[in-house]
VOGU-3710 file (C-alpha; in Angstrom, 3 decimals, decimal comma):
1> xxxxxxxxxx> 114,089/122,315/97,722  114,304/118,827/99,214  116,716/116,291/97,738  115,814/112,630/97,235  118,562/110,338/95,957  118,103/106,943/94,348  120,414/103,931/94,293  119,251/100,662/92,741  120,350/97,597/90,818  117,649/98,209/88,184
11> xxxxxxxxxx> 119,923/99,385/85,391  118,834/102,068/82,932  117,397/99,927/80,143  113,959/99,571/81,716  111,335/101,977/83,052  111,670/100,992/86,718  113,657/104,042/87,792  111,330/106,369/85,889  108,339/104,790/87,629  109,880/105,484/91,035
21> xxxxxxxxxx> 110,511/109,091/90,062  106,949/109,430/88,769  105,569/108,248/92,107  107,732/110,732/94,006  106,711/113,622/91,761  103,061/112,660/92,112  103,348/113,260/95,854  105,750/116,216/95,958  106,526/118,232/92,837  109,078/120,614/94,321
31> xxxxxxxxxx> 111,873/118,092/94,818  115,296/117,441/93,314  115,721/113,747/92,472  119,356/112,696/92,046  120,568/109,321/90,789  123,507/107,958/92,774  123,707/104,790/90,681  121,443/102,257/89,003  124,356/100,050/87,956  124,837/98,073/91,146
41> xxxxxxxxxx> 125,393/94,413/90,300  121,964/92,726/90,570  121,245/91,487/94,106  124,686/92,639/95,338  123,614/94,123/98,666  127,135/94,642/99,997  128,205/96,458/96,831  125,177/98,733/97,078  125,906/99,382/100,736  129,475/100,397/99,899
51> xxxxxxxxxx> 128,394/102,822/97,175  125,750/104,367/99,441  128,165/104,708/102,334  130,811/106,418/100,220  128,354/108,736/98,423  125,834/109,970/100,981  128,267/112,075/103,078  128,678/114,459/100,125  124,992/115,375/99,974  123,525/118,391/101,787
61> xxxxxxxxxx> 121,997/117,975/105,220  118,323/117,097/105,055  118,691/114,812/102,037  116,586/111,652/101,817  118,171/108,557/100,280  116,294/105,620/98,760  118,267/102,404/98,318  116,813/99,394/96,524  118,969/96,301/96,149  116,349/93,883/97,298
71> xxxxxxxxxx> 116,576/90,164/96,466  114,119/89,485/99,319  111,342/91,659/97,895  107,873/90,231/98,526  108,969/88,036/101,440  108,728/88,705/105,178  111,600/91,160/104,766  110,594/94,504/106,285  110,906/97,966/104,847  112,712/100,477/107,046
81> xxxxxxxxxx> 113,514/104,135/107,535  116,908/104,973/109,025  117,129/108,350/110,703  120,514/109,975/111,307  121,226/113,454/112,612  121,163/115,083/109,175  120,049/112,422/106,669  117,235/109,898/106,226  117,507/106,580/104,392  114,639/104,445/103,081
91> xxxxxxxxxx> 114,801/100,880/101,787  114,706/97,182/102,636  115,777/95,737/105,967  118,619/93,670/104,545  121,691/95,604/105,696  121,860/97,857/102,632  121,303/101,131/104,488  123,138/100,510/107,753  126,799/101,058/106,725  125,951/104,512/105,355
101> xxxxxxxxxx> 124,008/105,394/108,483  126,861/104,226/110,699  129,355/106,432/108,844  127,064/109,400/109,493  127,047/108,823/113,265  124,240/107,787/115,591  121,052/106,504/113,979  117,584/105,114/114,681  115,680/102,539/112,635  111,919/102,507/112,058
111> xxxxxxxxxx> 109,795/99,808/110,441  107,576/100,993/107,579  104,072/99,831/108,463  101,482/102,569/107,848  99,879/101,753/104,486  98,577/105,295/104,226  102,023/106,296/102,980  102,314/103,525/100,384  100,627/103,109/97,016  97,202/101,462/97,187
121> xxxxxxxxxx> 98,188/98,538/94,989  101,473/97,033/96,138  103,331/94,713/93,802  105,106/91,796/95,443  108,095/92,413/93,170  108,449/96,218/93,128  108,542/97,721/96,618  110,895/100,405/95,328  108,011/101,995/93,454  105,103/101,059/95,707
131> xxxxxxxxxx> 106,580/101,504/99,199  110,012/103,132/99,338  109,459/105,895/96,759  106,178/107,140/98,279  107,534/106,930/101,824  110,537/109,064/100,834  108,241/111,553/99,117  105,968/111,874/102,132  108,955/112,416/104,416  110,199/115,119/102,037
141> xxxxxxxxxx> 106,733/116,635/102,244  107,035/116,886/106,023  105,348/113,740/107,356  106,921/112,640/110,639  108,727/109,311/110,532  106,905/108,247/113,695  103,630/108,360/111,740  104,968/105,897/109,187  106,154/103,238/111,603  107,566/102,353/114,978
151> xxxxxxxxxx> 111,166/102,307/116,107  112,854/98,888/116,060  116,106/97,464/117,388  116,268/94,094/115,595  117,205/95,399/112,150  119,534/93,490/109,825  123,096/94,746/110,189  126,013/94,557/107,790  129,450/96,132/107,624  131,429/95,819/104,379
161> xxxxxxxxxx> 134,241/97,772/106,048  134,937/95,058/108,614  136,636/91,753/107,782  139,957/93,555/107,386  143,143/92,155/108,934  146,001/94,526/109,778  148,168/91,978/111,579  151,956/91,913/111,266  153,211/93,085/107,880  150,068/92,113/105,971
171> xxxxxxxxxx> 146,928/94,008/105,073  144,120/91,754/103,969  140,573/92,583/103,003  138,161/91,886/100,180  136,901/93,369/96,938  133,666/95,278/97,485  133,169/97,133/94,208  134,408/97,413/90,639  133,804/100,807/89,048  133,101/101,665/85,413
181> xxxxxxxxxx> 136,841/101,924/84,659  137,509/98,433/85,971  139,254/99,674/89,113  139,065/96,987/91,793  138,059/98,688/95,031  138,719/96,957/98,348  137,441/97,540/101,864  140,960/98,358/103,120  141,233/101,909/104,422  143,968/103,728/102,548
191> xxxxxxxxxx> 145,372/105,283/105,701  146,362/101,828/106,924  148,633/101,346/103,932  149,945/104,914/104,064  151,000/104,271/107,668  153,088/101,279/106,578  154,371/102,103/103,103  155,576/105,053/101,050  154,585/105,950/97,523  156,605/104,253/94,762
201> xxxxxxxxxx> 157,339/101,181/96,874  156,825/97,785/95,262  154,261/95,608/97,005  153,291/91,982/96,727  149,583/91,284/96,487  147,439/88,181/96,221  144,211/88,581/94,270  141,981/85,668/93,380  144,693/83,256/94,477  147,290/84,756/92,113
211> xxxxxxxxxx> 150,361/86,739/93,153  151,407/90,064/91,639  154,166/92,608/92,165  152,769/96,105/91,948  153,813/99,685/92,686  152,028/101,769/95,297  151,546/105,185/93,706  149,709/108,444/94,308  147,729/108,278/91,069  147,474/106,458/87,751
221> xxxxxxxxxx> 149,896/108,658/85,808  152,855/107,644/87,968  153,153/104,323/86,100  153,338/103,497/82,400  150,241/102,878/80,316  149,072/99,308/80,862  150,994/98,901/84,131  149,369/97,494/87,252  149,251/99,754/90,305  147,840/100,190/93,784
231> xxxxxxxxxx> 146,540/103,543/94,947  144,255/105,131/97,512  141,104/105,915/95,568  138,781/108,873/95,899  136,615/106,942/98,364  139,598/106,587/100,701  140,033/102,854/100,130  142,764/100,815/98,457  142,232/100,242/94,734  143,983/97,901/92,327
241> xxxxxxxxxx> 144,093/99,442/88,868  145,768/99,432/85,475  146,782/102,790/84,040  144,450/103,402/81,076  143,293/99,799/81,314  140,678/97,628/82,968  142,080/95,750/85,962  138,893/93,774/86,553  138,982/92,373/83,013  142,738/91,824/82,839
251> xx> 143,037/90,184/86,259  139,791/88,257/86,026
//
């Protein structure tokens, strides 16, 4: 059974996600639709790209991934299909899909242009339902990507994992995601810190212009309840957290 995953900034309080699933099931019934997340901050393309890039590698080969964080919907912004060796991604040409594809290895990008594989009536504000969902379903059904559009080279690129400075004794990066627990996740690869520091060392950090002293630990339980900590999170990146607390709320 084919797998189609969905990642959006739609939230779960409306019917938008259900409408996308309905379109997919109307084209191919024998499919497993999995929600990666619908809680991406609205219009936060880089955040969506980070979550996609850190989630997709865990899915079986042959999975198709639909990403919709699309503030440019209805404009000249193109829709694209990104083909990697073992996965396919579908969504807007705004950089959302590229970091995940790059982590998977070599990739090719195709513009979605053949209206045969879209819904007949296309809303200017809901391409997730009218373009990306049906395209993913048709690919799952066996339609060749080359029939849906032509290969392009001038796609929009983005890399939330760049902009990291490892010079001298400092590691500097940026916050790319805050999870449901309030853990502040950065784009700094955990291995970089592990190469410089040992667990239980005290570090000095600057976050939002404010300075903090914080322990670098293996996991949350190595500090007292309510204590600030730094750890390497499950995604492999540096996280700033509070044991049994919400770092994003407490640190602003």
